[in-house]
BAMAR-460315 format. One record per residue (C-alpha): residue in three letters; y, z, x. Coordinates in nm, 4 decimals, decimal comma, always signed. Each point is the difference from the previous one (the first is absolute). Layout:
BEGIN
+-----+----------+----------+----------+
| res |        Y |        Z |        X |
+-----+----------+----------+----------+
| ala |        Y |        Z |        X |
...
+-----+----------+----------+----------+
//
This chain:
BEGIN
+-----+----------+----------+----------+
| res |        Y |        Z |        X |
+-----+----------+----------+----------+
| unk |  +6,8393 |  +6,8981 | +14,3039 |
| unk |  +0,1504 |  -0,3038 |  +0,0633 |
| unk |  +0,3395 |  -0,0490 |  +0,1900 |
| unk |  +0,2773 |  +0,0077 |  -0,2263 |
| unk |  +0,1642 |  -0,3022 |  +0,1634 |
| unk |  -0,3356 |  -0,2334 |  -0,1350 |
| unk |  +0,0593 |  -0,0808 |  -0,3478 |
| unk |  -0,2338 |  +0,3427 |  -0,2336 |
| unk |  -0,1869 |  +0,0001 |  -0,2696 |
| unk |  +0,0942 |  +0,1257 |  -0,3561 |
| unk |  -0,2598 |  +0,3382 |  +0,0321 |
| unk |  +0,1268 |  +0,1266 |  -0,3670 |
| unk |  +0,0080 |  -0,2954 |  -0,1299 |
| unk |  -0,3994 |  -0,0532 |  +0,1239 |
| unk |  -0,0745 |  +0,2925 |  -0,1264 |
| unk |  +0,2300 |  -0,0407 |  -0,3059 |
| unk |  +0,2211 |  +0,3282 |  +0,0718 |
| unk |  +0,3277 |  +0,0198 |  +0,1120 |
| unk |  +0,1882 |  +0,2739 |  +0,2654 |
| unk |  -0,0156 |  +0,2942 |  -0,2732 |
| unk |  -0,3473 |  +0,0223 |  -0,0664 |
| unk |  -0,1013 |  +0,2907 |  +0,0991 |
| unk |  -0,3275 |  +0,0347 |  +0,2154 |
| unk |  -0,2524 |  +0,1057 |  -0,2798 |
| unk |  +0,1191 |  -0,3286 |  -0,1964 |
| unk |  +0,0148 |  -0,1961 |  +0,2868 |
| unk |  -0,3930 |  +0,1116 |  +0,1023 |
| unk |  -0,1175 |  -0,1154 |  -0,4373 |
| unk |  +0,1404 |  -0,3120 |  +0,1346 |
| unk |  -0,1539 |  -0,0926 |  +0,2740 |
| unk |  -0,3523 |  +0,1129 |  -0,1047 |
| unk |  +0,0198 |  -0,2243 |  -0,3012 |
| unk |  +0,1371 |  -0,3093 |  +0,2201 |
| unk |  -0,2584 |  +0,1104 |  +0,2853 |
| unk |  -0,3100 |  -0,0372 |  -0,1989 |
| unk |  +0,1081 |  -0,3428 |  -0,2396 |
| unk |  +0,0412 |  -0,1543 |  +0,3501 |
| unk |  -0,2441 |  +0,1234 |  +0,2042 |
| unk |  -0,2343 |  -0,2109 |  +0,1004 |
| unk |  -0,3565 |  +0,1334 |  -0,0690 |
| unk |  +0,0844 |  +0,0146 |  -0,3644 |
| unk |  +0,0991 |  -0,3860 |  -0,0036 |
| unk |  -0,1694 |  -0,1460 |  -0,3045 |
| unk |  -0,2820 |  -0,2864 |  +0,1626 |
| unk |  +0,1161 |  -0,3003 |  -0,1807 |
| unk |  +0,4161 |  +0,0402 |  +0,1922 |
| unk |  +0,0103 |  -0,3570 |  +0,1580 |
| unk |  +0,0956 |  +0,0390 |  +0,3676 |
| unk |  +0,3539 |  +0,0438 |  -0,0546 |
| unk |  +0,0590 |  +0,2240 |  -0,2173 |
| unk |  -0,2640 |  +0,2509 |  +0,1819 |
| unk |  +0,2905 |  -0,0845 |  +0,2814 |
| unk |  +0,2991 |  +0,0416 |  -0,1576 |
| unk |  -0,2011 |  +0,3685 |  -0,1467 |
| unk |  -0,0990 |  +0,0779 |  +0,3386 |
| unk |  +0,4188 |  -0,0556 |  +0,1513 |
| unk |  +0,0963 |  +0,2185 |  -0,3056 |
| unk |  -0,2884 |  +0,2291 |  +0,1027 |
| unk |  +0,1709 |  +0,0143 |  +0,3874 |
| unk |  +0,3573 |  +0,0344 |  -0,1368 |
| unk |  -0,0712 |  +0,3157 |  -0,3007 |
| unk |  -0,1495 |  +0,2142 |  +0,3318 |
| unk |  +0,2539 |  -0,1092 |  +0,2027 |
| unk |  +0,3211 |  +0,1026 |  -0,2632 |
| unk |  -0,2842 |  +0,3655 |  -0,0370 |
| unk |  +0,0213 |  +0,0377 |  +0,3919 |
| unk |  +0,4393 |  -0,0784 |  -0,0341 |
| unk |  +0,0628 |  +0,2100 |  -0,2764 |
| unk |  -0,2477 |  +0,2920 |  -0,0258 |
| unk |  +0,1224 |  +0,1153 |  +0,3646 |
| unk |  +0,3918 |  +0,1951 |  -0,0758 |
| unk |  +0,0551 |  -0,1115 |  +0,3321 |
| unk |  -0,0492 |  -0,3759 |  +0,0307 |
| unk |  +0,1818 |  -0,0328 |  -0,3484 |
| unk |  +0,2420 |  +0,1361 |  +0,0238 |
| unk |  +0,0118 |  -0,2409 |  +0,2920 |
| unk |  -0,0892 |  -0,2986 |  -0,2026 |
| unk |  +0,3039 |  +0,1335 |  -0,2287 |
| unk |  +0,2181 |  +0,0049 |  +0,2076 |
| unk |  -0,0832 |  -0,3030 |  +0,1209 |
| unk |  +0,0543 |  -0,1823 |  -0,4102 |
| unk |  +0,3321 |  +0,2355 |  +0,0723 |
| unk |  +0,1355 |  -0,1833 |  +0,3294 |
| unk |  -0,1296 |  -0,3813 |  -0,1347 |
| unk |  +0,1862 |  +0,1596 |  -0,3860 |
| unk |  +0,3229 |  -0,0020 |  +0,2268 |
| unk |  -0,0763 |  -0,3498 |  +0,2237 |
| unk |  +0,0181 |  -0,1788 |  -0,3625 |
| unk |  +0,2833 |  -0,2435 |  -0,0680 |
| unk |  +0,2809 |  +0,1319 |  -0,2001 |
| unk |  +0,2696 |  -0,1794 |  -0,2007 |
| unk |  +0,2861 |  -0,1063 |  +0,2110 |
| unk |  +0,3451 |  +0,0276 |  -0,1526 |
| unk |  +0,1583 |  -0,2253 |  +0,2929 |
| unk |  -0,1454 |  -0,2001 |  +0,3742 |
| unk |  +0,2586 |  +0,1433 |  +0,2443 |
| unk |  +0,0817 |  -0,0618 |  +0,4091 |
| unk |  -0,0498 |  +0,3158 |  +0,2582 |
| unk |  +0,3552 |  -0,1948 |  +0,0617 |
| unk |  +0,1602 |  +0,1623 |  -0,3348 |
| unk |  -0,0689 |  +0,3175 |  +0,0026 |
| unk |  +0,2125 |  +0,2646 |  +0,2524 |
| unk |  -0,1006 |  +0,1840 |  +0,2465 |
| unk |  +0,0722 |  +0,3397 |  -0,0008 |
| unk |  +0,0510 |  +0,1070 |  +0,3201 |
| unk |  -0,0163 |  +0,4270 |  +0,0238 |
| unk |  -0,3258 |  -0,0465 |  -0,2717 |
| unk |  -0,1982 |  -0,2609 |  +0,1925 |
| unk |  -0,0303 |  -0,2583 |  -0,3276 |
| unk |  +0,0763 |  -0,2401 |  -0,1893 |
| unk |  +0,1430 |  +0,0339 |  -0,3264 |
| unk |  +0,1138 |  -0,2963 |  -0,3027 |
| unk |  +0,1518 |  +0,1649 |  -0,3174 |
| unk |  -0,1204 |  -0,0349 |  -0,3336 |
| unk |  +0,1270 |  -0,0621 |  -0,3269 |
| unk |  -0,1135 |  +0,2764 |  -0,1185 |
| unk |  +0,2266 |  +0,1782 |  +0,2605 |
| unk |  -0,2703 |  +0,1286 |  +0,1955 |
| unk |  -0,1568 |  -0,1053 |  +0,3424 |
| unk |  -0,2596 |  -0,2296 |  +0,1485 |
| unk |  -0,0893 |  +0,1927 |  +0,3689 |
| unk |  -0,1873 |  -0,1589 |  +0,2421 |
| unk |  -0,0879 |  +0,1810 |  +0,2821 |
| unk |  -0,0376 |  -0,2163 |  +0,3538 |
| unk |  -0,3214 |  +0,0389 |  +0,0213 |
| unk |  -0,1328 |  -0,2268 |  -0,2946 |
| unk |  +0,2249 |  -0,2280 |  +0,0927 |
| unk |  -0,3172 |  -0,1416 |  +0,1977 |
| unk |  -0,0658 |  -0,2132 |  -0,2738 |
| unk |  +0,0400 |  -0,2990 |  -0,0700 |
| unk |  +0,0861 |  +0,0500 |  -0,3806 |
| unk |  +0,0149 |  +0,3618 |  -0,1046 |
| unk |  +0,0780 |  +0,1306 |  -0,3769 |
| unk |  +0,2300 |  +0,3018 |  -0,0050 |
| unk |  +0,0092 |  +0,2303 |  -0,3956 |
| unk |  +0,3405 |  +0,0574 |  +0,0003 |
| unk |  +0,0760 |  +0,4288 |  +0,0307 |
| unk |  +0,1754 |  +0,0595 |  -0,4342 |
| unk |  -0,1817 |  -0,2684 |  -0,1858 |
| unk |  -0,2914 |  -0,2019 |  -0,0366 |
| unk |  +0,0579 |  -0,3037 |  +0,1610 |
| unk |  -0,0687 |  -0,1796 |  +0,3111 |
| unk |  +0,0708 |  -0,2108 |  +0,2801 |
| unk |  -0,1688 |  -0,2390 |  +0,2412 |
| unk |  +0,1735 |  +0,0078 |  +0,3258 |
| unk |  -0,1124 |  -0,3116 |  +0,2476 |
| unk |  +0,0304 |  +0,0172 |  +0,3115 |
| unk |  +0,1927 |  -0,2767 |  +0,1798 |
| unk |  -0,1379 |  -0,0777 |  +0,2756 |
+-----+----------+----------+----------+
//
């Protein structure tokens, strides 16, 4: 599998599947696509450009099957997908700076009161980032905390 730091292809969409697709259905999709795009199965009248596209699709389908058919690599890939989902841009309700937050020396974290009565809590470790999105511990609001340099 490719490095988790580099962008990857969506192996599920290449096979026309989803993370909930069982291995038997995944295998059927793979077999259908691999036959469709196999270089030996192409018509002689196919243009060179289209033949290259089919070859690349054949390689992608094969790679997708190699990753998704193996339980261990599939679990690793699913974890990578989940991590990417969690890194998506959140809707931010307010922008504040670290100076706006209160330091709690007992818990060793920064806090900021939410309008719902909950709190935005930022660990000291998370203050290393220039910008950090923090969710309220009671509701769905989030703030972007900017580190002031």
